[in-house]
C-alpha positions in Angstrom: 0.0 0.0 0.0 2.8 2.3 0.9 4.6 1.5 -2.4 1.4 2.2 -4.4 0.9 5.5 -2.6 4.5 6.5 -3.1 4.3 5.7 -6.8 1.2 7.8 -7.1 2.8 10.7 -5.4 5.9 10.4 -7.6 3.7 10.4 -10.8 1.8 13.4 -9.5 5.0 15.3 -8.9 6.3 14.4 -12.3 3.1 15.6 -13.9 3.1 18.8 -11.9 6.7 19.4 -13.0 5.8 18.9 -16.7 2.8 21.3 -16.2 5.1 23.8 -14.6 7.3 23.8 -17.7 4.5 24.0 -20.2 1.5 26.0 -18.8 3.4 29.3 -18.2 4.1 29.3 -22.0 0.6 28.6 -23.2 0.2 32.2 -24.5 3.2 31.7 -26.8 1.6 28.5 -28.2 -1.6 30.3 -28.9 0.3 33.2 -30.5 2.1 30.8 -32.8 -1.2 29.0 -33.5 -2.9 32.2 -34.6 0.0 33.2 -36.9 0.0 29.7 -38.4 -3.8 29.5 -38.8 -3.8 32.8 -40.7 -0.6 32.8 -42.8 0.4 29.3 -43.9 -0.5 28.5 -47.6 -3.6 26.6 -46.6 -4.5 29.1 -43.8 -7.2 31.8 -43.6 -5.2 34.7 -45.2 -2.4 33.1 -47.1 -1.9 36.1 -49.4 -0.6 38.1 -46.4 1.8 35.4 -45.5 3.3 35.2 -49.0 6.7 36.8 -49.7 6.9 40.4 -50.6 7.8 39.7 -54.3 4.4 37.8 -54.5 2.5 40.7 -53.0 2.4 39.5 -49.4 3.9 40.7 -46.1 6.0 37.5 -45.6 4.4 36.7 -42.3 4.8 33.0 -43.1 8.5 33.5 -42.3 7.5 33.6 -38.6 6.0 30.2 -38.5 9.0 27.9 -38.8 11.4 29.8 -36.4 8.7 30.1 -33.7 8.0 26.3 -33.5 11.7 25.3 -34.1 13.4 27.8 -31.8 11.0 30.0 -29.7 8.7 27.5 -28.2 11.3 24.8 -27.3 13.6 27.5 -25.8 10.8 29.0 -23.7 10.1 25.5 -22.3 13.8 24.9 -21.7 14.1 28.2 -19.9 11.1 27.5 -17.7 12.3 24.0 -16.9 15.8 25.3 -15.9 14.2 28.1 -13.8 12.0 25.5 -12.0 15.2 23.7 -10.9 17.6 26.6 -10.2 16.1 30.0 -10.9 17.5 32.4 -13.5 20.9 30.7 -13.8 19.2 27.4 -14.4 17.1 28.9 -17.1 20.1 30.4 -18.9 22.1 27.2 -18.8 19.0 25.2 -19.9 18.4 27.4 -22.9 22.1 27.1 -24.0 21.9 23.4 -23.7 18.6 23.1 -25.5 20.3 24.7 -28.6 22.2 21.5 -28.9 19.1 19.3 -29.3 17.4 21.9 -31.5 20.3 22.2 -34.0 21.0 18.5 -33.8 17.7 17.4 -35.3 15.4 18.4 -38.1 12.2 18.1 -36.1 10.7 20.5 -33.4 12.6 19.5 -30.3 10.0 19.9 -27.5 10.8 16.6 -25.9 14.5 17.4 -26.0 13.9 20.8 -24.5 11.9 19.3 -21.6 14.9 17.1 -20.9 17.8 19.5 -21.4 16.2 22.5 -19.7 15.8 21.0 -16.2 19.1 19.1 -16.7 20.9 22.4 -17.3 19.4 23.8 -14.1 20.4 20.8 -12.1 24.0 20.8 -13.4 24.7 24.4 -12.7 23.1 24.0 -9.2 25.5 21.2 -8.5 28.5 23.1 -9.9 27.6 26.2 -7.8 27.5 24.0 -4.7 31.1 22.9 -5.2 32.5 26.3 -4.3 29.6 27.9 -2.4 31.1 30.3 0.2 34.7 29.7 -1.0 35.1 32.5 -3.5 36.9 35.6 -2.5 34.9 38.8 -2.4 34.8 40.6 -5.8 35.2 37.4 -7.9 31.7 36.1 -7.5 30.3 37.5 -10.7 33.3 36.4 -12.7 33.1 32.8 -11.4 29.3 32.6 -11.8 29.4 33.8 -15.4 32.2 31.6 -16.5 30.9 28.5 -14.7 27.4 28.9 -16.2 29.0 29.6 -19.7 31.2 26.5 -19.5 28.5 24.2 -18.2 26.0 25.5 -20.8 28.4 25.1 -23.6 29.4 21.6 -22.6 25.7 20.6 -22.2 24.9 22.0 -25.7 27.7 19.9 -27.2 26.6 16.8 -25.3 22.9 17.3 -26.2 23.9 17.8 -29.9 25.9 14.5 -29.9 23.9 12.4 -27.5 20.3 13.5 -26.8 19.4 14.8 -30.2 20.2 11.5 -32.1 18.2 9.5 -29.5 15.1 11.7 -29.9 15.5 11.5 -33.7 15.7 7.7 -33.5 12.6 7.6 -31.4 10.8 9.7 -34.0 11.9 7.4 -36.8 10.8 4.4 -34.8 7.3 5.8 -34.3 7.0 6.4 -38.1 8.1 2.8 -38.8 5.6 1.6 -36.2 2.7 3.5 -37.9 3.7 2.1 -41.3 3.7 -1.5 -39.9 0.2 -1.1 -38.4 -1.1 0.2 -41.7 0.5 -2.6 -43.6 -1.0 -5.2 -41.3 -4.5 -3.8 -41.4 -4.6 -2.9 -37.7 -5.4 0.7 -38.4 -7.4 1.7 -35.3 -4.4 0.5 -33.2 -2.3 3.1 -35.1 -3.6 5.7 -32.7 -1.4 4.1 -30.0 1.6 5.5 -31.9 0.1 8.5 -33.6 -1.4 10.3 -30.6 1.7 10.2 -28.4 3.7 11.2 -31.4 1.5 14.2 -32.0 1.8 15.3 -28.4 5.6 15.2 -28.7 5.2 17.5 -31.8 6.0 14.8 -34.2 2.6 15.2 -35.9 3.9 16.7 -39.1 6.6 14.0 -39.4 3.9 11.2 -39.0 1.3 12.9 -41.1 3.3 14.3 -44.0 6.0 11.6 -43.9 3.9 8.5 -43.7 0.1 9.0 -43.8 -0.2 11.6 -46.6 1.9 9.7 -49.2 0.0 6.5 -48.5 -3.3 8.3 -48.4 -2.6 10.1 -51.7 -1.8 6.7 -53.4 -5.1 5.2 -52.0 -7.1 8.3 -53.0 -5.8 8.1 -56.6 -7.3 4.7 -56.9 -10.6 5.1 -55.0 -11.1 8.8 -54.8 -10.7 9.0 -51.0 -8.7 7.7 -48.1 -9.3 7.5 -44.4 -5.5 7.9 -43.8 -6.0 11.6 -44.3 -8.0 11.6 -41.0 -5.9 9.4 -38.8 -3.8 12.4 -37.6 -5.8 15.3 -38.8 -9.1 14.4 -37.1 -9.8 17.4 -34.7 -12.1 15.3 -32.5 -9.7 14.0 -29.9 -8.1 17.3 -29.3 -11.5 19.0 -29.1 -12.7 16.5 -26.4 -9.6 17.1 -24.3 -9.9 20.9 -24.5 -13.6 20.7 -23.6 -12.7 18.6 -20.5 -10.3 21.3 -19.3 -12.8 24.0 -20.1 -15.5 22.3 -18.0 -13.5 20.6 -15.2 -10.1 22.3 -15.2 -8.9 25.0 -12.8 -6.8 28.1 -13.0 -4.9 28.9 -16.2 -5.8 25.6 -17.9 -9.5 26.3 -17.6 -9.2 29.9 -18.5 -7.1 29.3 -21.7 -9.0 26.2 -22.9 -11.9 28.1 -24.7 -9.4 30.1 -26.7 -7.4 27.0 -27.5 -10.6 25.3 -28.7 -11.2 28.0 -31.3 -7.6 27.8 -32.6 -7.7 24.0 -32.6 -11.1 23.1 -34.0 -11.8 26.1 -36.2 -8.2 27.1 -37.1 -6.9 23.6 -37.4 -3.7 24.1 -35.3 -3.7 21.0 -33.2 -0.4 21.9 -31.5 -2.3 24.2 -29.0 -3.8 21.2 -27.2 -0.5 19.3 -26.8 0.6 21.3 -23.7 -2.6 20.3 -21.9 -1.8 16.6 -22.4 1.8 17.2 -21.3 0.7 18.8 -18.1 -1.3 15.6 -17.3 0.3 12.7 -19.2 -2.5 10.3 -18.3 -4.7 12.2 -20.7 -2.8 10.6 -23.5 -5.2 7.7 -22.9 -8.1 9.9 -23.9 -6.3 11.0 -27.0 -5.6 7.4 -28.0 -9.1 6.2 -27.4 -10.6 9.2 -29.2 -8.3 8.7 -32.2 -9.0 5.0 -32.4 -12.7 5.7 -32.2 -12.4 8.1 -35.2 -10.4 5.6 -37.3 -12.8 2.7 -36.5 -15.8 4.9 -37.4 -14.3 5.7 -40.8 -13.5 2.1 -41.4 -17.1 1.0 -40.6 -18.6 3.7 -42.8 -16.0 3.4 -45.6 -15.5 7.2 -45.4 -12.5 9.3 -46.0 -11.1 12.5 -47.5 -10.2 13.4 -51.1 -6.9 15.0 -50.0 -5.1 16.1 -46.9 -7.0 18.5 -44.6 -4.4 21.2 -43.9 -4.6 22.8 -41.5 -6.7 20.2 -39.7 -9.7 22.4 -38.9 -13.3 21.2 -39.2 -13.7 23.5 -42.2 -10.7 21.9 -44.1 -12.0 18.5 -43.2 -15.5 19.1 -44.6 -14.1 20.8 -47.7 -12.1 17.6 -48.6 -15.0 15.3 -47.8 -16.6 13.6 -50.8 -20.4 13.5 -51.0 -20.7 9.8 -49.9 -18.5 10.3 -46.8 -20.1 13.2 -44.9 -22.0 10.9 -42.5 -18.9 8.8 -41.6 -16.5 11.7 -41.4 -18.8 13.9 -39.2 -19.5 10.9 -37.0 -15.8 10.2 -36.7 -15.2 13.7 -35.4 -18.2 13.8 -33.1 -17.6 10.3 -31.6 -13.9 10.8 -31.2 -14.5 14.1 -29.4 -17.1 12.5 -27.2 -14.8 9.6 -26.2 -11.8 11.8 -25.5 -14.0 14.2 -23.5 -15.4 11.5 -21.3 -12.0 10.0 -20.5 -10.2 13.2 -20.1 -13.0 14.6 -18.0 -12.6 11.7 -15.5 -8.9 12.3 -15.3 -9.1 16.0 -14.9 -11.8 15.7 -12.3 -9.8 13.1 -10.4 -6.9 15.5 -10.1 -9.0 18.6 -9.5 -8.6 18.6 -5.7 -4.8 18.5 -6.1 -4.9 21.2 -8.7 -7.1 23.4 -6.5 -4.7 22.9 -3.6 -1.8 23.9 -5.8 -3.6 27.0 -7.0 -4.4 27.9 -3.3 -0.7 27.4 -2.4 0.4 29.6 -5.2 -2.2 32.3 -4.2 -1.1 32.2 -0.6 2.6 32.5 -1.6 1.7 35.4 -3.8 -0.2 37.2 -1.0 2.7 36.6 1.4 5.1 38.0 -1.1 2.8 41.0 -1.7 2.6 41.7 2.0 6.4 41.4 2.3 6.9 43.9 -0.6 4.5 46.4 1.1 6.4 46.1 4.3 9.6 46.9 2.5 
């Protein structure tokens, strides 16, 4: 019993730590989602995103750097700060550059590893000579030690962590391909949904599912493979669960994320909500499998990829004989993910409320202290 309780507490702490890295940066994810929804070639206002020589304002140039650099670095900084304040954040960011440059995929998972690792390393290094530095040399030693640790961590992440994450990404793609080849398509959600949450959605969708779906659509006029990753239902259900049962910033930000996800088609905005409570990946998998199974039963699919994956793009690409199956696949997958995610969010609501109360009490105490000063 003690072991079970200890394990549960450890899992809760781990989930809270992940949440602490992701949730403070939700606004940045939403900002990126809005820019993407408007200015990518298949977005709402692609003409404005086009290069200046094509009559646009080149806003599309923001999309790639924001997801490749800005968002992972924000997460790395937050993770480092959680471990060791501002110094931890700086070293975490420097180290995260190693995994970002070392791969060709958005390195969110690597940033969530290297950011806290950088904070932990500089904390340990500082402890070696704490109280032993002569007066006047503290800043010199602090800056050089953080610079050296950060630089070495970046090199190590480039050579070690980045290839491991890249290999993991490739393995997920191969696993999806095998499930498709063996006809176990609903089970593909076991790989696709976790891969999406780790921001490998584009690699899975455009690298595996879209080429296969295009070949199938050329023969039959449609393919359900276009909806395996792009179905907005699972993400919608998860965000609805947070909007209804969540607390604090997750509850307040969920309605806005729903608009960007479901109407704008930018699925990345719901990934942080899963990362903050990893058990919710069960809801995503169940919802995704429900959508795939529904399309299999009804023989429905899309003519071409739905990009971005909004409900509007999905309906535009739906042939006349597939509307019932496609709409049901979205509705049922959203329902299943909402029910499961709702149970998980409600089950952790008490702990979340206590954490909110603790944060509020700390803020009030700090405010009182500041007034006293």
